[in-house]
C-alpha positions in Angstrom: 12.4 24.3 2.6 9.7 21.7 2.5 6.2 23.2 1.9 3.2 22.3 3.9 1.6 20.7 0.9 4.6 18.4 0.4 4.4 17.5 4.1 0.7 16.7 3.6 1.4 14.5 0.5 4.0 12.3 2.2 2.1 12.1 5.5 -0.9 11.0 3.4 1.4 8.3 1.9 2.0 6.9 5.4 -1.7 6.8 6.2 -2.2 5.1 2.8 0.5 2.5 3.4 -0.7 1.8 6.9 -4.2 1.1 5.5 -2.6 -1.4 3.1 -0.7 -3.2 5.7 -3.5 -3.4 8.2 -6.0 -4.7 5.6 -3.5 -7.2 4.4 -3.5 -8.7 7.9 -7.2 -8.5 8.4 -8.2 -9.9 5.0 -6.1 -13.0 5.7 -7.8 -13.8 9.1 -10.0 -16.4 7.4 -6.8 -18.0 5.9 -5.3 -18.1 9.4 -8.5 -19.6 10.9 -8.5 -22.4 8.3 -4.7 -23.1 8.6 -4.9 -23.5 12.4 -8.4 -25.0 12.3 -9.7 -22.6 14.9 -13.4 -22.4 15.9 -15.0 -19.0 16.5 -14.2 -18.9 20.2 -10.6 -19.9 19.6 -10.1 -17.3 16.9 -11.7 -14.7 19.3 -9.1 -15.6 21.9 -6.3 -15.3 19.4 -7.6 -11.9 18.4 -7.1 -10.8 22.0 -3.4 -10.5 21.2 -4.1 -7.4 19.1 -5.5 -5.1 21.8 -3.2 -6.5 24.4 -0.2 -5.7 22.2 -1.7 -2.2 21.6 -2.2 -1.6 25.3 1.4 -2.5 25.9 2.5 0.0 23.2 0.5 2.9 24.6 2.8 4.0 27.5 5.8 3.8 25.2 4.1 5.7 22.3 2.9 8.5 24.6 6.4 8.9 26.0 8.1 8.7 22.5 6.0 11.5 21.0 6.6 13.7 24.1 10.4 12.9 24.2 11.2 13.0 20.4 9.8 14.6 17.2 7.0 12.4 16.2 8.5 11.4 12.9 11.2 9.2 14.6 8.8 6.8 16.3 6.5 7.0 13.3 9.2 5.7 10.9 10.8 3.2 13.3 7.4 1.9 14.5 6.1 1.4 10.9 9.4 -0.3 9.8 9.2 -2.8 12.7 5.5 -3.2 12.0 6.3 -4.5 8.5 8.8 -7.0 10.0 6.1 -8.3 12.4 3.6 -8.7 9.5 6.0 -11.1 7.8 6.4 -13.0 11.1 2.6 -13.5 11.2 2.7 -15.1 7.8 5.5 -17.6 8.8 4.0 -18.6 12.2 3.7 -22.3 12.4 2.3 -22.7 16.0 -0.4 -20.9 18.0 2.3 -19.6 20.4 4.4 -18.0 17.6 1.2 -16.6 16.0 0.2 -14.9 19.2 3.6 -13.4 19.7 3.8 -12.2 16.1 0.3 -10.6 16.3 1.2 -8.9 19.6 4.3 -7.4 18.1 2.3 -6.3 15.1 -0.3 -4.6 17.4 2.5 -3.1 19.6 4.3 -1.4 16.7 1.0 -0.4 15.1 0.1 1.6 18.2 3.4 3.4 18.2 2.9 4.3 14.5 -0.7 5.4 15.0 0.0 7.8 17.9 2.9 9.3 16.0 1.2 9.7 12.6 -1.9 11.3 14.2 0.2 13.7 16.2 1.8 14.7 12.9 -1.7 15.2 11.3 -3.0 17.4 14.1 0.2 19.5 14.1 -0.1 19.9 10.3 -3.8 20.8 10.6 -2.8 24.0 12.4 -1.0 25.2 9.3 -4.2 25.1 7.3 -7.4 27.3 7.4 -9.6 24.4 6.3 -10.1 20.9 7.9 -7.8 18.2 6.5 -7.9 15.6 9.3 -10.7 13.6 7.6 -8.7 13.3 4.3 -5.8 11.6 6.1 -8.0 9.0 7.5 -9.6 8.8 4.1 -6.2 7.8 2.6 -5.9 5.1 5.3 -9.2 3.7 4.2 -8.2 4.0 0.6 -5.0 2.1 1.4 -7.3 -0.5 3.1 -9.2 -0.9 -0.2 -6.0 -1.3 -2.1 -4.8 -3.9 0.4 -8.1 -5.8 0.2 -8.0 -5.7 -3.6 -4.5 -7.0 -3.6 -5.5 -9.8 -1.1 -8.4 -10.7 -3.3 -6.2 -11.0 -6.3 -3.6 -13.1 -4.4 -6.2 -15.4 -3.0 -7.7 -15.9 -6.5 -4.2 -16.7 -7.9 -3.5 -19.0 -4.9 -0.5 -17.0 -3.8 0.6 -18.0 -0.4 0.0 -15.8 2.6 3.8 -15.9 3.4 4.7 -14.4 0.0 1.8 -12.0 0.2 3.0 -10.5 3.5 6.6 -10.3 2.4 5.7 -8.4 -0.8 3.6 -5.9 1.2 6.3 -5.5 3.8 9.1 -4.8 1.4 7.1 -2.2 -0.5 6.2 -0.5 2.7 9.7 -0.4 4.0 11.0 1.1 0.7 8.3 3.8 0.9 9.2 4.6 4.6 12.9 5.0 3.8 12.1 7.5 1.1 9.2 9.5 2.7 10.8 10.0 6.1 12.7 13.1 5.0 9.4 14.9 4.1 7.8 14.5 7.5 7.4 17.4 9.9 10.3 18.2 12.2 10.4 19.9 15.6 6.8 19.1 16.6 7.6 17.9 20.1 5.3 19.6 22.6 6.9 21.1 25.7 3.7 21.3 27.8 0.7 19.0 28.6 2.9 15.9 28.5 2.0 14.5 31.9 -1.1 12.5 32.7 -2.9 13.9 35.8 -3.9 11.2 38.2 -7.3 12.6 39.3 -10.9 12.5 38.5 -11.2 11.9 34.7 -11.5 15.0 32.6 -15.1 14.9 31.3 -14.0 16.4 27.9 -11.6 13.4 27.3 -13.8 10.9 29.1 -16.9 11.5 26.8 -14.7 11.4 23.7 -13.1 8.2 25.0 -16.5 6.6 25.4 -17.5 7.6 21.8 -14.3 6.1 20.5 -14.8 3.0 22.7 -18.2 2.3 21.0 -16.8 3.0 17.6 -13.8 0.7 18.2 -16.0 -2.3 19.1 -17.9 -1.8 15.9 -15.0 -0.9 13.6 -12.5 -3.4 15.0 -15.1 -6.2 15.0 -16.0 -5.5 11.4 -12.3 -5.6 10.5 -11.8 -9.0 12.1 -15.1 -10.7 11.4 -16.4 -9.4 8.1 -14.4 -12.0 6.1 -15.7 -14.8 8.4 -19.3 -13.4 8.1 -19.1 -13.6 4.3 -17.4 -17.0 4.4 -19.8 -18.7 6.9 -23.1 -16.8 6.8 -23.2 -15.4 3.2 -21.2 -18.5 2.0 -19.2 -17.0 -0.8 -15.9 -18.4 -2.0 -14.1 -15.0 -2.3 -14.7 -14.0 1.3 -13.1 -10.5 1.0 -16.1 -8.9 -0.6 -17.7 -7.8 2.6 -14.4 -6.3 4.0 -13.8 -4.6 0.6 -17.2 -2.8 0.5 -16.9 -1.9 4.1 -13.5 -0.2 3.6 -14.6 1.4 0.3 -17.4 3.2 2.0 -15.2 4.1 5.0 -12.8 5.8 2.5 -15.7 7.6 0.8 -17.1 8.8 4.2 -13.7 10.0 5.4 -13.0 12.1 2.2 -16.5 13.6 2.5 -16.4 14.0 6.3 -14.7 17.4 6.4 -17.3 18.8 4.0 -20.2 17.1 5.9 -18.9 18.5 9.2 -18.6 22.0 7.8 -22.2 21.8 6.5 -24.1 20.1 9.4 -21.6 20.3 12.4 -19.9 17.6 14.4 -22.9 16.9 16.7 -25.2 16.1 13.8 -22.5 14.1 12.1 -22.2 11.8 15.1 -26.0 11.2 15.0 -25.7 10.5 11.2 -23.0 8.0 11.9 -25.1 6.3 14.5 -28.1 5.9 12.2 -26.0 4.5 9.4 -24.4 1.9 11.6 -27.7 0.7 13.1 -29.4 0.6 9.7 -26.5 -1.3 8.1 -26.3 -3.9 10.9 -30.0 -4.5 10.8 -30.1 -4.9 7.0 -27.1 -7.4 6.9 -28.3 -9.5 9.8 -32.1 -9.6 9.3 -31.6 -10.3 5.5 -28.3 -12.4 5.3 -28.0 -12.5 1.6 -25.2 -11.3 -0.6 -26.6 -8.0 -1.9 -28.3 -7.0 1.3 -25.2 -7.8 3.3 -23.1 -5.7 0.8 -25.5 -2.7 1.2 -25.5 -3.2 5.0 -21.7 -3.4 5.3 -21.4 -0.3 3.1 -23.7 1.7 5.5 -21.8 0.5 8.5 -18.5 1.5 6.8 -19.9 5.0 6.0 -21.2 5.4 9.5 -18.1 4.3 11.5 -15.6 6.2 9.3 -15.9 9.7 10.6 -16.1 8.9 14.3 -12.3 8.4 15.0 -11.0 11.5 13.0 -13.7 13.7 14.5 -12.8 12.5 18.0 -9.1 12.8 17.5 -9.5 16.4 16.1 -11.6 17.3 19.2 -9.1 15.6 21.5 -6.3 17.7 19.9 -8.2 20.8 21.2 -7.9 19.7 24.9 -6.9 22.4 27.2 -5.2 20.0 29.7 -3.1 17.8 27.4 -0.8 18.2 24.4 -2.2 16.8 21.2 0.1 13.7 21.3 -0.9 12.8 24.9 -4.6 13.6 24.4 -4.7 11.2 21.4 -2.8 8.6 23.4 -5.4 8.8 26.1 -8.3 8.5 23.6 -6.5 5.6 22.0 -6.6 3.8 25.3 -10.4 3.8 25.1 -10.2 2.7 21.5 -7.9 -0.2 22.3 -10.2 -1.2 25.2 -13.0 -1.4 22.7 -10.9 -3.5 20.4 -9.9 -5.7 23.4 -13.6 -6.4 24.2 -15.1 -6.4 20.7 -13.5 -9.1 18.5 -13.3 -11.8 21.2 -16.8 -11.0 22.4 -18.1 -11.5 18.9 -16.2 -14.8 18.8 -17.7 -16.1 22.1 -21.2 -14.9 21.2 -20.9 -16.4 17.7 -19.8 -19.7 19.2 -22.8 -19.7 21.5 -25.6 -18.2 19.4 -24.3 -17.8 15.9 -22.5 -15.1 14.0 -25.6 -13.3 12.8 -26.8 -12.8 16.4 -23.4 -11.6 17.6 -23.3 -8.8 15.0 -26.2 -7.1 16.9 -23.5 -5.9 19.3 -22.3 -3.5 16.6 -25.8 -2.0 16.2 -26.0 -1.4 20.0 -22.7 0.3 20.0 -23.7 2.5 17.1 -26.9 3.5 18.8 -24.9 4.6 21.9 -23.1 7.3 19.9 -26.2 9.4 20.1 -26.6 9.9 23.9 -22.8 10.0 24.6 -22.1 12.6 21.9 -24.9 14.7 23.3 -23.3 14.6 26.8 -20.0 15.6 25.3 -21.3 18.6 23.4 -23.3 19.7 26.4 -20.1 19.6 28.5 -18.1 21.4 25.7 -20.7 24.1 25.6 -20.5 24.7 29.3 -16.7 25.0 29.0 -16.9 27.4 26.2 -19.3 29.6 28.1 -16.9 30.0 31.0 -14.1 31.4 28.9 
């Protein structure tokens, strides 16, 4: 019999490997921009392929986790994700690049819904909060991926070889770790979306994740460009690296922070960190101020998604898998709007000005989270 701690170890491995693969893609965006000679607006348009692919993957991922045990779409989705990563590296035209990026996003979405469904199911076996630690391993994987990218860039290793190496390692880990994932976690109730007035509980959480996704997704896609074109450093991965490092730190600390000050206060803390970080890095666009600013933004954005997913898993109307799938729709919409919006604003007004959007989104976490907890309080009082 596999113990819950062994389940946790190997589920953490999937979060870690997913962080590596996603940061591998994101850290090479400046390389892709240079190879295809895109301007900011053109790159923003290319990045639309990510959220579009994710949106296409949502209905299928929601159906898969309600039809099968979540470990099946988790492993298959991640395996195909690694194949699509290699395809991005070998794309020679804009058309093939867009198709490869869409497949990458499509399979990422299937994996994400499945792995988070596993995490919420496993959380129920523990008396303490463990959700934040899973997302912490994702961010730690992101750090490892960026560090590897930085090394490969310094050694002039091609993007094609880089993506193939990461893909092969991830496939090997998937084949071994699959046997240790949770079985029999398919929910028999709450698997149908109700076509009616939006459930305020899910709606407010969705808006929170939407704002976070604009900020987080935009930082993923544009931090390298910011350090390359605004800060003007040769190794452009520094900003992405510090951002992911403090995301990981925040996520490992988030469970303890939530236990100490509560979720509502944690949302406010996240908002303040995001706003302060964006102001510091845009008003003072120098290397060290930008590094400090990006670290604050990373620390601030990190806890929003795991907190919101954990709360979504407590929905009284939907199963955990379907609730996360609905919340993910808001997240993907934010990513649909964020990166290309930054690209168009940067093309018109400059990259520094466009980053103010992230500060505005961070600020919006305060009133929206207040509305959510007021609604949650009214629900709890009626039980």
